[in-house]
C-alpha positions in Angstrom: 105.7 120.4 106.6 108.9 118.4 105.7 112.0 119.8 104.1 112.1 118.7 100.4 115.2 118.0 98.7 115.9 116.9 95.1 118.1 114.1 94.2 119.1 115.0 90.5 121.3 113.8 87.7 121.4 111.7 84.5 120.1 108.0 84.3 122.2 105.3 85.8 124.2 107.9 87.6 123.5 106.3 91.1 120.4 108.5 92.3 118.4 105.3 93.5 121.4 103.9 95.0 122.1 107.2 96.9 118.3 107.1 98.1 118.5 103.5 99.1 121.5 104.4 101.4 120.3 107.7 102.7 117.0 106.4 103.8 118.0 104.0 106.4 120.6 106.4 107.8 118.0 109.2 108.2 115.6 106.7 109.9 118.1 105.5 112.4 118.6 109.4 113.3 115.1 109.4 114.2 113.6 111.2 111.1 110.5 110.2 109.2 111.2 110.0 105.3 109.0 110.4 102.2 110.2 109.7 98.6 108.9 110.8 95.5 110.4 109.4 92.0 109.8 111.6 88.9 109.8 110.0 85.6 109.3 111.5 82.1 107.7 108.4 80.8 104.0 107.3 81.0 103.4 104.0 83.0 100.6 101.8 84.1 100.8 100.3 87.4 97.6 98.2 87.2 96.8 95.8 84.6 94.1 96.8 81.9 91.6 94.4 83.0 91.8 95.5 86.8 89.1 97.9 88.2 91.7 100.9 89.0 92.4 101.0 85.3 88.8 100.9 84.4 88.1 103.9 86.4 90.8 105.9 85.2 89.8 105.1 81.7 86.1 105.9 82.4 87.5 109.5 83.4 87.8 109.5 87.2 90.2 112.3 88.4 91.7 110.2 90.7 91.6 106.6 92.2 93.0 105.1 95.5 93.4 101.4 95.9 93.3 100.5 99.7 94.5 97.3 101.0 95.0 95.7 104.2 98.5 97.4 105.1 99.2 99.7 102.0 97.6 102.2 99.5 98.1 103.3 95.8 97.0 106.3 94.1 96.5 107.1 90.4 95.6 110.4 88.9 96.0 112.1 85.6 98.0 115.2 85.2 98.7 117.8 82.5 100.6 120.9 82.0 97.4 123.0 83.5 97.3 120.7 86.7 100.8 119.2 87.4 101.4 117.3 90.6 104.3 119.4 91.9 106.4 118.2 94.9 104.6 120.8 97.1 101.2 119.4 95.9 102.2 115.9 96.6 103.8 116.8 100.0 100.6 118.3 101.1 98.5 115.4 100.2 100.8 112.3 101.2 103.8 113.5 103.3 102.7 116.5 105.4 103.7 114.8 108.5 107.0 113.6 107.5 110.3 115.4 108.6 112.2 115.2 105.4 111.0 114.4 101.6 113.3 113.2 99.0 112.5 113.3 95.3 114.6 111.6 92.8 114.4 114.0 89.6 112.7 117.4 89.2 115.9 119.1 87.6 113.8 122.0 86.8 112.0 122.2 90.1 112.5 125.0 92.6 113.6 122.8 95.8 117.1 122.5 96.9 119.2 120.1 95.1 121.7 117.3 95.5 123.3 116.8 92.3 124.7 113.1 91.4 127.3 113.7 88.8 128.2 111.7 85.7 132.0 111.6 84.7 132.7 113.9 81.9 129.1 115.4 81.7 129.2 117.6 84.9 129.2 120.8 83.2 126.5 119.8 80.8 124.2 118.6 83.8 124.8 121.8 85.9 123.5 123.7 82.8 120.3 121.8 82.7 119.5 122.3 86.5 117.2 125.1 87.7 117.2 126.1 91.3 119.6 126.0 94.1 122.2 123.2 94.6 123.3 122.4 98.1 125.6 119.6 97.3 127.3 117.4 94.9 128.0 113.6 94.7 130.6 112.1 92.6 134.3 111.3 91.9 135.6 115.0 91.9 133.8 118.5 92.9 132.5 121.0 90.2 132.7 124.1 92.2 134.3 124.8 95.6 131.2 126.5 97.2 129.3 123.6 96.8 129.9 120.8 99.5 131.0 117.5 97.6 130.7 113.9 98.7 132.1 111.0 97.1 129.6 108.2 96.0 130.3 105.9 99.1 130.0 108.8 101.5 126.3 108.4 102.3 126.8 108.8 106.0 128.8 112.1 105.8 125.9 113.4 103.4 123.2 112.4 106.0 125.3 114.3 108.5 125.6 117.4 106.4 121.8 117.4 106.0 121.2 117.1 109.5 123.5 119.6 110.9 122.7 122.3 108.3 118.9 121.8 107.8 117.3 119.4 110.0 118.6 120.2 113.5 117.8 123.9 112.9 114.4 123.1 111.8 111.5 124.3 113.6 108.1 123.1 112.7 105.6 125.7 111.5 102.4 125.6 113.5 100.4 127.2 110.9 100.6 126.7 107.0 99.2 129.0 104.3 98.9 127.3 100.9 97.7 129.2 98.0 96.7 127.0 94.8 99.2 124.3 96.1 102.1 126.7 96.8 103.4 127.0 100.3 103.7 130.4 101.4 106.0 131.2 104.2 104.8 133.2 107.2 106.7 134.3 110.2 105.9 133.4 114.0 103.9 136.7 114.7 101.3 135.8 111.9 101.2 132.3 112.8 100.3 133.0 116.2 97.8 135.7 115.2 96.1 133.2 112.7 96.1 130.2 115.1 94.7 132.4 118.0 91.9 134.1 115.8 90.9 130.7 114.4 90.5 129.1 117.8 88.6 132.0 118.8 86.2 132.0 116.1 85.8 128.2 116.2 85.3 127.6 119.8 81.8 128.8 120.1 80.8 126.1 117.6 78.9 122.9 118.7 81.4 120.1 118.6 84.5 122.0 118.8 87.2 120.8 120.9 90.8 121.9 121.3 92.3 119.6 118.6 95.9 119.1 117.8 95.4 120.0 114.3 92.8 122.2 112.6 92.6 122.4 108.7 90.5 124.5 106.8 90.2 124.7 102.9 88.5 127.7 101.4 87.6 127.5 97.7 86.8 130.8 95.6 83.1 130.7 94.9 82.3 129.8 91.4 79.6 128.6 89.2 79.3 124.9 87.9 80.4 121.6 89.5 82.7 121.4 92.6 86.2 120.5 91.9 
């Protein structure tokens, strides 16, 4: 389960540039890094005449385009089934060390705020959730660690020292309707031991590195 941090700020504030600099620094330190970019606009990654677009228009709930060395995923979302960072992390980035998002000012993930000169206070008012650092020409509040726009290495060192080095991988994850539920070490060990005890008599069972079980509430109608 990766640590998720959101890089937030106004358009043209330097969010993408900051990500471009942070990613290779974190990779050099030995961490695997995923990125999610959020946009408020609709977009089309494929051409209208291509098969993937035809499948989406036909009503498919999701389409994966698989190539020789890359994949792309399309899915329709709405207010009732949003693809939150938690859900995207579970599908695409569950084995990464850190997941950086560009955007999601209203999300609940820890935020690194890229400031725009003259609009600092306005931006802070629009943000929901905790702020762990700011980036810009001058700090906003003393309690928030602050970094100049060119201090990418210092920001990476801060993330590593405060969050990554102290991180312990959860051996058991509980996810309820897409929301990660924190559980302590004792409960993790109880769940892990109980599952292995119940599954071990089954034909085909072996001591796998990873066991994944999904439970759906029973309901009538087609499976979703």
